[in-house]
C-alpha positions, 0 to 999 in steps of 0.5 A, spaced: 849 799 519 854 795 517 861 798 517 866 798 511 871 794 515 865 789 518 863 788 510 870 787 509 871 781 514 865 777 512 867 778 504 874 775 506 872 770 511 867 767 506 873 768 500 877 764 506 871 759 506 872 757 499 879 756 500 879 750 505 873 747 502 877 747 495 883 744 499 879 739 502 877 736 496 884 737 494 885 733 502 880 728 499 883 727 492 890 725 496 888 720 501 884 717 496 891 716 491 895 714 496 890 709 499 890 706 491 897 707 491 898 702 496 893 698 495 896 697 488 903 697 491 905 702 485 908 709 487 909 711 480 904 717 481 907 719 488 910 726 486 902 728 484 900 725 490 905 730 494 904 735 491 896 734 491 897 734 499 902 740 499 899 745 493 892 743 494 891 741 502 896 745 505 897 751 501 889 752 500 888 751 507 893 756 510 892 762 505 884 760 506 886 762 513 890 767 513 885 770 509 880 770 513 884 773 519 887 778 515 883 781 511 886 787 509 890 781 505 884 776 504 880 782 499 885 784 495 887 783 486 893 778 489 888 774 493 885 774 486 890 773 483 892 767 487 886 764 488 885 764 480 892 763 478 893 756 482 886 753 483 888 754 474 894 751 475 893 745 480 889 741 476 893 742 469 899 740 473 897 734 476 894 731 471 899 733 465 904 729 470 900 724 472 900 722 465 906 723 463 908 719 470 904 713 468 905 713 461 911 715 459 909 720 453 912 727 454 907 730 449 904 734 455 910 736 458 910 743 455 903 744 458 906 741 465 911 747 464 907 753 463 902 750 469 908 749 474 909 757 472 903 759 473 902 756 480 909 759 482 907 766 479 901 764 484 904 762 490 909 769 488 902 773 489 901 770 495 908 772 498 907 779 496 900 779 498 902 777 505 908 782 506 904 789 503 898 787 506 898 783 513 898 787 518 894 786 526 887 791 524 884 797 528 878 793 529 883 786 531 888 791 535 882 794 539 879 787 540 886 785 543 887 791 548 885 789 556 879 793 558 881 797 562 875 798 566 875 791 567 883 791 569 882 797 574 875 793 577 
């Protein structure tokens, strides 16, 4: 029979895996964009490249690791808000920024701004979640304690 803590850890681990797999997709996109810019010697989209790598690859990967290691944070409403807001905002933000930079057409700037604000709110949710819920769980704390019987032997 699983304990509630074990079930929660498994749920957080599954969620963490989703975060990390999405992060790797952004890494592949960032690398492909970097190669394309280098090959063409056109670096117009370097802000898109930087944001895909930073918000996509780095932020999602670190979030996945944090939420896996600290399941009490990874299974909260704040974690879900962080996930959905960031993953809805990032493609819109990158697409509209790429469009503006490539064409000079500012007609999508409002959409870009809304996506940027949405991404920023997701980062605030991450920060709030970390400050409110990141703590050593009793299960983890117990595993970190040396075995008194083994130490006495």
